[in-house]
SEFI-224786 format. One record per residue: y, z, x of N, C-alpha, C in turn. Coordinates in Angstrom, 3 decimals, m for minus. Example, Ala and Ser with C-alpha at 12.3 -4.5 7.8 and 13.67 -1.06 7.14 Angstrom:
SEFI-224786
n.v	n.w	n.u	ca.v	ca.w	ca.u	c.v	c.w	c.u
m5.690	7.800	13.190	m4.500	7.800	12.300	m3.300	7.800	13.200
m2.250	7.080	12.850	m1.060	7.140	13.670	0.030	7.870	12.900
END
This chain:
SEFI-224786
n.v	n.w	n.u	ca.v	ca.w	ca.u	c.v	c.w	c.u
109.633	115.299	91.981	108.557	115.346	92.966	107.567	114.212	92.717
106.910	113.840	93.752	105.914	112.775	93.613	104.511	113.366	93.540
103.599	112.586	93.053	102.192	113.012	92.967	101.447	112.530	94.197
101.988	112.831	95.370	101.418	112.344	96.614	100.019	112.905	96.868
99.858	114.215	96.641	98.561	114.843	96.849	98.082	115.410	95.526
97.028	114.834	95.006	96.505	115.248	93.707	95.516	116.400	93.820
95.121	116.753	95.022	94.093	117.777	95.229	94.717	119.129	95.542
95.365	119.746	94.612	95.992	121.026	94.882	94.965	122.146	94.952
94.890	122.772	96.133	93.994	123.903	96.393	92.536	123.620	96.038
92.087	122.436	96.349	90.690	122.076	96.125	89.870	122.502	97.332
88.654	122.976	97.113	87.807	123.359	98.252	87.417	122.132	99.082
87.199	122.367	100.363	86.803	121.286	101.256	85.327	120.986	101.072
85.002	119.721	101.023	83.604	119.290	100.929	83.077	119.020	102.340
81.763	119.074	102.477	81.132	118.881	103.790	81.488	117.515	104.386
81.549	116.474	103.552	81.864	115.141	104.074	83.318	115.055	104.554
84.216	115.815	103.934	85.609	115.829	104.377	85.736	116.524	105.734
85.008	117.599	105.903	85.032	118.319	107.189	84.434	117.432	108.282
83.376	116.712	107.944	82.754	115.802	108.911	83.735	114.702	109.323
84.474	114.173	108.345	85.462	113.122	108.635	86.597	113.702	109.486
86.986	114.937	109.199	88.007	115.612	109.996	87.557	115.725	111.450
86.311	116.138	111.661	85.756	116.257	113.021	85.746	114.896	113.725
85.316	113.873	113.010	85.227	112.526	113.587	86.597	112.011	114.004
87.579	112.128	113.111	88.923	111.627	113.412	89.567	112.420	114.549
89.350	113.726	114.566	89.907	114.554	115.639	89.274	114.187	116.981
87.974	113.912	116.968	87.264	113.533	118.189	87.766	112.191	118.729
88.238	111.325	117.838	88.780	110.030	118.255	90.208	110.137	118.762
90.779	111.354	118.699	92.129	111.561	119.221	93.243	111.220	118.246
92.940	111.208	116.967	93.964	110.905	115.966	94.892	112.103	115.797
96.114	111.845	115.368	97.095	112.902	115.160	96.940	113.552	113.788
97.587	114.688	113.607	97.497	115.458	112.370	97.942	114.647	111.157
99.052	113.952	111.296	99.594	113.165	110.180	98.607	112.091	109.737
98.030	111.407	110.683	97.079	110.335	110.403	95.797	110.867	109.764
95.313	111.998	110.261	94.096	112.604	109.714	94.343	113.075	108.284
95.472	113.746	108.061	95.803	114.253	106.725	95.894	113.107	105.721
96.490	112.010	106.139	96.622	110.854	105.243	95.254	110.255	104.925
94.390	110.167	105.917	93.050	109.607	105.718	92.216	110.475	104.778
92.433	111.788	104.822	91.671	112.717	103.978	92.344	112.966	102.629
93.539	112.424	102.443	94.333	112.641	101.230	94.592	114.140	101.033
94.931	114.804	102.126	95.233	116.236	102.134	96.603	116.431	102.775
97.205	117.587	102.545	98.484	117.883	103.190	98.230	118.189	104.667
99.280	118.039	105.461	99.151	118.342	106.889	98.845	119.823	107.091
99.450	120.681	106.269	99.218	122.122	106.385	97.759	122.468	106.099
97.215	121.875	105.054	95.822	122.129	104.677	94.875	121.640	105.771
95.148	120.462	106.285	94.311	119.881	107.335	94.371	120.729	108.603
95.571	121.160	108.964	95.758	121.984	110.157	95.017	123.313	110.011
95.114	123.934	108.837	94.453	125.213	108.590	92.932	125.070	108.651
92.401	124.001	108.062	90.944	123.792	108.064	90.441	123.544	109.486
91.195	122.784	110.252	90.819	122.526	111.645	90.789	123.837	112.436
91.759	124.701	112.169	91.825	125.998	112.852	90.612	126.863	112.483
90.252	126.885	111.204	89.114	127.667	110.724	87.829	127.192	111.402
87.656	125.879	111.515	86.424	125.313	112.076	86.469	125.145	113.590
87.586	125.513	114.215	87.701	125.401	115.666	87.764	123.969	116.158
88.405	123.111	115.372	88.545	121.699	115.716	89.931	121.486	116.332
89.959	120.911	117.507	91.222	120.631	118.165	91.767	119.284	117.731
93.033	119.277	117.318	93.691	118.033	116.918	94.710	117.669	117.982
94.692	116.420	118.380	95.586	115.935	119.439	97.039	116.023	118.984
97.896	116.399	119.917	99.333	116.442	119.638	99.932	115.159	120.200
100.201	114.223	119.320	100.737	112.936	119.760	102.227	113.077	120.055
102.663	112.377	121.096	104.077	112.468	121.486	104.732	111.128	121.420
END
């Protein structure tokens, strides 16, 4: 396995949530947002759901 994500089960910080909101508002996709936050796609998707943030579904 690779050490792709070093933040295993780390709590979300306010600045990370703010960046998530900003990137989602710009219409970025889940994969791109997760990479920018250095988080897994599952973690990013779950946090967006908790905060009611809509992430664009890129096709």
